[in-house]
C-alpha positions in Angstrom: -10.9 -8.0 9.9 -11.2 -4.2 9.8 -8.3 -1.8 9.0 -7.4 1.6 10.5 -7.0 3.3 7.1 -9.0 2.8 3.9 -7.1 1.9 0.8 -8.1 3.4 -2.5 -6.8 2.0 -5.8 -7.0 5.0 -8.1 -5.4 3.7 -11.2 -7.5 3.5 -14.4 -8.9 0.2 -15.7 -6.5 -2.2 -17.4 -3.6 -1.2 -15.0 -3.8 -4.3 -12.8 -6.9 -3.3 -10.8 -8.2 -6.9 -10.5 -4.7 -8.1 -9.4 -4.7 -5.3 -6.8 -8.1 -6.4 -5.6 -6.9 -10.0 -5.2 -3.8 -8.9 -3.4 -5.7 -6.7 -1.0 -8.2 -9.5 -0.3 -5.3 -11.8 0.4 -4.1 -9.2 3.0 -7.5 -9.3 4.7 -9.2 -6.2 3.2 -12.8 -6.2 2.3 -12.6 -5.0 -1.4 -15.1 -3.6 -3.8 -14.9 -2.4 -7.4 -15.7 -1.9 -10.1 -19.1 -0.4 -9.3 -22.0 0.9 -11.4 -20.3 0.6 -14.7 -23.6 0.4 -16.5 -25.6 2.9 -14.4 -26.8 5.5 -17.0 -26.8 8.1 -14.2 -23.3 7.3 -12.8 -21.9 10.8 -13.4 -24.6 12.3 -11.0 -24.7 9.4 -8.5 -21.0 8.4 -8.3 -20.1 10.4 -5.1 -23.2 9.3 -3.2 -22.6 5.7 -4.3 -18.9 5.9 -3.3 -19.7 7.2 0.1 -22.2 4.4 0.7 -19.7 1.8 -0.3 -16.9 3.4 1.7 -18.9 2.6 4.8 -19.1 -1.1 3.9 -15.6 -1.8 2.6 -11.9 -1.2 3.6 -10.4 -1.1 0.1 -11.5 0.0 -3.3 -10.3 -0.5 -6.9 -11.3 0.2 -10.5 -14.2 2.6 -11.1 -15.4 5.0 -9.9 -12.5 5.4 -7.5 -9.9 7.1 -9.8 -12.3 10.0 -10.4 -13.1 10.5 -6.8 -9.7 10.3 -5.0 -9.8 14.0 -3.9 -13.3 13.6 -2.3 -12.3 10.3 -0.7 -9.1 11.9 0.7 -11.1 14.7 2.2 -13.8 12.4 3.7 -11.3 9.7 5.0 -8.2 11.4 6.3 -5.3 9.0 6.7 -6.3 6.8 3.8 -3.8 5.2 1.6 -3.9 5.6 -2.2 -2.5 3.3 -4.8 -2.0 4.5 -8.4 -1.6 1.4 -10.6 0.1 2.3 -13.8 1.4 0.7 -17.0 3.2 2.0 -20.0 0.8 4.1 -22.1 1.4 2.1 -25.3 0.6 -1.2 -23.5 -2.3 0.3 -21.7 -4.1 1.6 -24.8 -3.6 -1.8 -26.6 -5.1 -3.6 -23.6 -8.0 -1.1 -23.5 -8.7 -1.6 -27.2 -8.5 -5.3 -26.9 -10.7 -5.6 -23.8 -13.4 -3.0 -24.4 -13.3 -2.9 -28.2 -16.3 -1.2 -29.7 -18.5 -1.4 -26.6 -19.5 1.7 -24.6 -20.6 2.1 -21.0 -22.0 5.0 -19.1 -18.9 4.8 -16.9 -16.5 5.3 -19.8 -18.7 8.1 -21.2 -18.3 9.9 -17.8 -14.5 9.3 -17.8 -13.7 10.1 -21.4 -16.6 12.4 -22.4 -20.0 12.1 -24.1 -19.8 10.0 -27.3 -16.4 8.6 -26.2 -17.5 5.6 -24.2 -16.1 3.3 -26.9 -12.3 2.9 -27.0 -12.1 2.2 -30.7 -11.8 5.4 -32.7 -11.2 7.4 -29.5 -7.7 6.2 -28.7 -6.2 9.7 -28.6 -8.8 10.9 -26.1 -8.3 7.8 -23.9 -4.5 8.3 -23.9 -4.7 12.0 -23.1 -7.2 11.3 -20.2 -5.1 8.4 -18.9 -1.9 10.4 -18.9 -3.6 13.5 -17.5 -5.1 11.5 -14.6 -1.7 10.0 -13.7 -0.1 13.5 -13.7 -3.0 15.0 -11.6 -2.7 12.2 -9.0 1.1 12.7 -8.8 0.7 16.5 -8.4 -2.1 16.1 -5.8 0.1 13.9 -3.6 3.4 15.6 -4.4 3.8 16.9 -0.9 2.5 13.7 0.7 4.5 10.9 -0.7 3.7 8.6 2.2 0.1 8.6 1.2 0.5 7.5 -2.4 2.1 4.4 -3.8 2.7 4.1 -7.5 2.6 0.4 -8.5 3.4 -1.0 -11.9 1.9 -4.5 -11.5 2.1 -5.3 -15.2 5.8 -4.6 -15.0 6.4 -7.1 -12.2 6.0 -5.0 -9.0 4.0 -6.5 -6.3 4.3 -7.5 -2.6 7.7 -6.0 -2.1 6.2 -2.5 -2.6 2.6 -3.0 -1.6 3.2 -4.6 1.8 5.6 -2.1 3.3 3.3 0.7 2.1 0.4 -0.8 4.0 2.4 -2.0 7.0 1.7 -5.6 6.2 3.9 -8.7 6.2 4.6 -10.1 2.7 2.5 -13.3 2.3 4.3 -16.5 1.4 2.5 -16.8 -2.0 3.1 -15.3 -5.4 1.5 -12.0 -6.1 -1.8 -12.6 -7.9 -2.1 -11.6 -11.5 -5.7 -11.6 -12.8 -6.3 -11.3 -16.6 -2.7 -12.0 -17.4 -3.3 -14.3 -20.3 -5.8 -11.9 -22.0 -3.8 -8.8 -21.3 -0.5 -9.3 -23.0 1.1 -6.4 -24.8 
């Protein structure tokens, strides 16, 4: 099944991105993400990679999509954007727990050189996460029909997602990936 508009999940990692992917798949979208997390040249290659993937899939989540929403919006007019969020305090706890002391080139690109590791860089991560959410809201401020803010970890799900995408709510519970490991 192909869809008229592409759907870009542009929330940062640990905001329900895997749950969003599962929900979009359930709705019939071909979903990709995360992509190229360990590519040492991701900062230079991200846009080209994203454009290649955008030709193969209908929906996108996790990385590198949050950093490329402006470019994807320009390239694919009429697309829909979903900002998955969670309370900052819960988000940083989940990031610390999940990523710990491990670094990736993707997180170096997102948070800055030498800051690919969450531990010890919590203030940088929180500032970047909150700035991203503010920037997305500001970018779409005059186009509220193009952006859905979805707090999956706070219980939001089908009732907001399906009307936004013009889909019927499926007769199944909303999928929640990583729920047991992601408390807090």
